[in-house]
VEXLOKOL-579582 format. One line per field, with one value per residue (C-alpha): residue number from 1; x, y, z; residue in three letters. Coordinates in Angstrom, 3 decimals. Layout:
% residues N
i = c(NUM/...)
X = c(X/...)
Y = c(Y/...)
Z = c(Z/...)
aa = c(Ala/...)
This chain:
% residues 114
i = c(1/2/3/4/5/6/7/8/9/10/11/12/13/14/15/16/17/18/19/20/21/22/23/24/25/26/27/28/29/30/31/32/33/34/35/36/37/38/39/40/41/42/43/44/45/46/47/48/49/50/51/52/53/54/55/56/57/58/59/60/61/62/63/64/65/66/67/68/69/70/71/72/73/74/75/76/77/78/79/80/81/82/83/84/85/86/87/88/89/90/91/92/93/94/95/96/97/98/99/100/101/102/103/104/105/106/107/108/109/110/111/112/113/114)
X = c(23.346/25.133/23.198/24.590/25.732/23.385/20.271/18.112/15.330/11.967/10.726/7.935/4.639/6.105/5.325/1.748/1.376/2.758/0.486/-2.675/-1.916/-1.188/-4.387/-6.355/-5.996/-6.933/-7.035/-3.850/-2.088/1.281/3.575/1.831/2.209/5.928/6.375/4.085/6.169/9.268/8.033/6.345/9.361/11.633/13.478/14.365/12.441/12.497/9.944/10.940/8.287/9.510/8.340/5.308/3.408/3.660/2.409/-0.492/-1.463/-1.252/-3.293/-6.012/-6.083/-6.378/-9.205/-7.296/-7.467/-9.810/-9.037/-10.544/-9.394/-8.420/-6.374/-3.093/-2.015/-0.300/-3.491/-2.513/-4.829/-3.874/-5.139/-6.279/-6.162/-8.168/-8.445/-11.436/-12.965/-10.874/-7.830/-8.776/-9.043/-5.786/-4.168/-5.233/-4.005/-0.541/0.027/-0.732/1.696/4.333/3.980/4.531/7.670/8.977/8.375/10.403/13.322/13.369/13.668/16.373/18.265/17.816/18.783/22.110/23.328/26.340)
Y = c(-5.562/-7.078/-7.193/-5.163/-7.479/-5.680/-6.596/-9.243/-11.201/-10.924/-13.799/-15.951/-14.183/-10.580/-9.527/-10.715/-8.845/-5.596/-5.932/-6.568/-3.929/-1.398/-2.177/-2.105/1.544/2.004/0.130/0.571/-0.564/-2.568/0.336/2.411/-0.446/-0.525/3.130/3.023/0.133/1.915/5.286/4.034/1.994/5.082/3.342/0.270/-2.128/-2.478/-4.643/-5.716/-5.817/-9.258/-10.475/-8.322/-9.381/-13.000/-12.455/-10.473/-13.117/-15.844/-13.607/-12.973/-16.854/-17.593/-15.019/-12.684/-9.798/-8.769/-6.438/-4.251/-2.366/1.315/4.048/5.120/8.663/8.731/7.800/4.116/1.055/-0.680/-3.200/-1.712/-4.241/-4.151/-6.511/-9.103/-10.026/-13.384/-11.070/-9.180/-12.345/-13.742/-10.512/-10.647/-14.177/-13.434/-10.415/-12.397/-15.184/-12.441/-10.780/-14.127/-15.018/-11.407/-11.704/-15.036/-13.667/-10.518/-12.798/-14.809/-11.697/-10.166/-13.466/-12.907/-15.705/-14.974)
Z = c(-19.695/-16.692/-13.274/-10.575/-7.711/-5.304/-7.589/-6.307/-7.972/-6.467/-4.185/-5.736/-5.517/-4.991/-8.446/-8.079/-4.846/-6.313/-9.368/-7.244/-4.647/-7.537/-9.511/-6.415/-6.462/-9.931/-13.299/-15.343/-18.460/-18.276/-18.796/-16.248/-13.655/-14.394/-13.704/-10.635/-9.072/-9.756/-8.508/-5.307/-4.407/-4.905/-7.626/-5.399/-7.518/-11.273/-12.960/-16.429/-19.015/-19.949/-16.482/-16.081/-19.140/-18.714/-15.191/-16.273/-18.778/-16.069/-13.672/-16.306/-16.941/-13.190/-12.764/-10.559/-13.192/-15.926/-18.802/-21.316/-24.418/-23.747/-25.170/-23.745/-22.908/-26.331/-28.118/-28.744/-28.123/-24.973/-22.441/-19.216/-16.105/-13.083/-10.154/-9.728/-6.492/-6.500/-7.070/-3.931/-1.727/-3.291/-2.476/1.224/1.430/-0.169/2.096/5.165/3.967/3.209/6.604/8.380/6.268/6.778/10.578/10.607/8.548/10.882/13.881/12.492/11.483/14.893/16.698/18.428/20.426/22.798)
aa = c(Met/Ala/Lys/His/Pro/Asp/Asp/Arg/Gly/Leu/Phe/Pro/Gly/Ala/Leu/Glu/Ile/Met/Ile/Leu/Lys/Ser/Leu/Arg/Leu/Thr/Pro/Met/His/Gly/Tyr/Ala/Leu/Val/Lys/His/Ile/Lys/Gln/Val/Ser/Asp/Asn/Leu/Leu/Gln/Val/Glu/Glu/Gly/Ser/Leu/Tyr/Pro/Ala/Leu/Gln/Arg/Met/Leu/Arg/Asp/Gly/Leu/Leu/Gln/Ser/Glu/Glu/Gly/Ile/Ser/Ala/Lys/Gly/Arg/Pro/Thr/Arg/Ile/Tyr/Ser/Val/Thr/Glu/Glu/Gly/Leu/His/His/Leu/Glu/Arg/Glu/Val/Gln/Ser/Phe/Glu/Lys/Met/Phe/Ala/Gly/Ile/Thr/Arg/Val/Leu/Ala/Phe/Asp/Lys/Ala)
């Protein structure tokens, strides 16, 4: 499927921030995370499962997440992810970094030299 010209990839770390922020609210399985991010962003962000699951595995390996076996709403076995204490600290650092970057970009976009 061809990408729409307005579609942009996420900046590095954006997916991690969204995963950590979402799981901070409540533990979820992967598909629920995809739906949650899509819904909360008012369909502006589409996380592909092909990007999500490798990110979840990396975050588990890095100690930012933990998981346990669970059952989906359809009665299927699934993995439920939740944020660790290290994940919460990482989220705080990443949000602060993003806010600084966003402030800088906003200033550049607002600069209008006559």
